[in-house]
N, C-alpha and C positions, 0 to 999 in steps of 0.2 A: 452860411457866411463864414469863411476861415479867416482867421486872423495868422498873421506870420512874422515870427520873430527870429531874426537870424544873429548867430555867435560866431565867435571865433572857429571855435573846435569842438568835439565831443564830450570833451572836458565841460567847458562853459555850457553847453546844452544839458549835461546831468545836473548840473548846478542849479540852473534854472526850472528844468523840472521839479527838482525836490522843493523849490520855494513854492512852487505851484499847487502841488499835490497837498504840502502841508498847509498852504491856505485853504483850500478847498475843502480838508478834511474839517480845518477849525470851523469853518463857515457851515458846513454840514451839520457839524455836531451841534453847534447853536442854533441851527433853525429846526432840526427834526431830530436830533440827540442819536446819529449814527451815519457814518460814512459807508457806503459800500463803492468799493473801488475795484473795478478788474484790469487786469495788468497781462499784456502780451510779452513775448519773450524776447530775445536779442541783449547784446551787450549792454546798449547806452541805459536801458531800465535798471540792470544791476549795478550801475554807476551811480543811477538817480537814487536806488536806496541806500547805497553808501553815504551818499550827502545827506540823506534825511537823518542821519542819526545825530546830526549837528541843529536839527530843527525841532521845534515843539509841534507834537502830532499825539492827539487823542487816540493812541493804539486802541485801548482797552475799549473804545468804541468804534473799531474800525475793522470791517470785514473785506477781507481780500479775496476775490474769484481770479480764475483764471480764464482770458479772452479764448485761449485755444491751447492744444496739448497734442504732441506726438504719443500714437500707440507704442509706447516701450515700456520695459519694466522699470521698477522702483529703481533709482538712484542710478538709471541710465543716464551718460553726459548728454544725450539728446533731448531728454527730458526739459521743458521749462521749469517745471517743479523743482528740479535738481538744484538749479540755480537761483530761482527764487528764494528759496529758504535757506541758500548759503548766504543769499545779500542782504535779506531782510534784516534790519534792526531786531534785537532780541523782543522787544516788545510788540513787533509787528506780527511775530509769531503766534501771537494769541488766538488768532481767528483767520486762519486760512481755509479754503474751502477748494482743496485740489479735484481738477477733474477726474473721475472715474475710468482712466481709460486701460486701468490691469484686470477688468471686469470681463467673464466671459462672455458675457452678453451686451455687447458694445453699445447697441441700438436703446433697450433698456435703460443702460447707465446714461445716455444722454438723456432720455426722457427725463430720470430722477435728478441730473445735475439742474434741468431744465425747473424742475419744480421748487430749486433750492434758491433760485436767483431772486433778487429784488425786484418791484414791481419797474424800478427804474433805477440806474445807477449814477451814483451823483457825478463818477468820472470815469472813462474808460482811457487806458493808454493803449494807443494803437502804433506800429511800424508800419515801414513801407518799404516793401521788398523793390530789386532791381526790375522785377516784371509787373511791377503796379499791385501784386498782392497785399491783402492786410489780413490780420488773423489768421487763420488758415483759410481764407475765401481767396481761391486762385483760380489763375484765368482757365476759362473752360470747364470748371467742376460744378457738375447739377445744382452743389449745395447753393451757388449763387443765386436760384431760382426760388429757392425755399422762403416762404413766407407763413406757413403753420407750425413751423416749429422755431423755439428757440435754441436749442444745441443740434447741433449735426455730425454725422461723420463725412469727411471726404474720401475720395479717390485716393490712391497713394499719390504723394508728392514728396520728391526729393528722399525716397527711400522708404516713408512711413504713411500710412494711414494717420489722420489727423481728427481731434473731437475740437468744435470750434463753436463759437457762439454766433448767431446768424443775425443779416441785417436788419430784423426788427428789434431786437434786442438793442444793437447799437444805434441805431437812430432814434431810439427812446431816452437815450443818455442826455442826463443834463447838460453833460460837456465832454469832449473828447478832446485828448490830448495825443498829438502824433508828435513822436521823436524820430527825426530823420536825420542822419550823418552820412558822408561819404559821397564821393564825387560819382559813382555808381546810381545814387540816386537824383541826379540832374533831371533824367526824362521824365521819369515816374512823379518827382516833386511838382513840376511845372503841368504835367496833366492834372493830378490832385487839385491844384490850384484853381486850374481852369475848369474843373469839375467834369472831367471827361470819364465819360459811363464806359467807355472801353477797357477801361483796366478796373478791376474789383474796388480798388481802395477809393476809385472817382465814384461809386456808386452809395457811399455811405453819406446819409443825409441829416444827421444829429444837427441839434439847432444852433448849437455853439460848437466852433470846433477850433483849436489852437495850436499849429505846427510849429515847433521850437527845433530849428536846422542848424547846421554848421554851414559856413562860407562854402565849402566843397560841396554839399549839394545845393547851395542856392545857386552855384553857377556863377 
């Protein structure tokens, strides 16, 4: 079941996303004492984190993990972590779990990261690429078929190998929050909403999914 909310522009999407994250964080902490949150890259989540500065978030009970990351050096502008740490409110930096993409043995690093994951995420943020990819689950990559690993390494895509969570982890999430903006997302968003499994995003099967999009993406 995918719920969809449409807003005027990307700023409004980011503002609504901040409200959703803050509410889910408070609910999770009230229910079981901790909020486990996985975050993808992209400009809209940076704006979401800026908006979170004005919300009541139990940061001291919040653990932030990465959905995916490019294999690149520390501080590289292509790294999702670089922008994540720059965008988070100060309190949000207390417990960030970076993907270990700088390790020499990336397969072992992926297994180590998998062992650190919670049994289930309270909230997973996902984006949507023009080609229908989400996380670093990209068309044609063998990682799309993995069911026995929680974290895996992709083939090179747009200049980088990536480390990514796999479908079993995404599908176990209590809730998935999609942030989708821009006119280039009209086709993949329509296919996501239709459950089109020919695109990687359409294969996510979490029980509760919320799409926040702007009018440009909604078409």
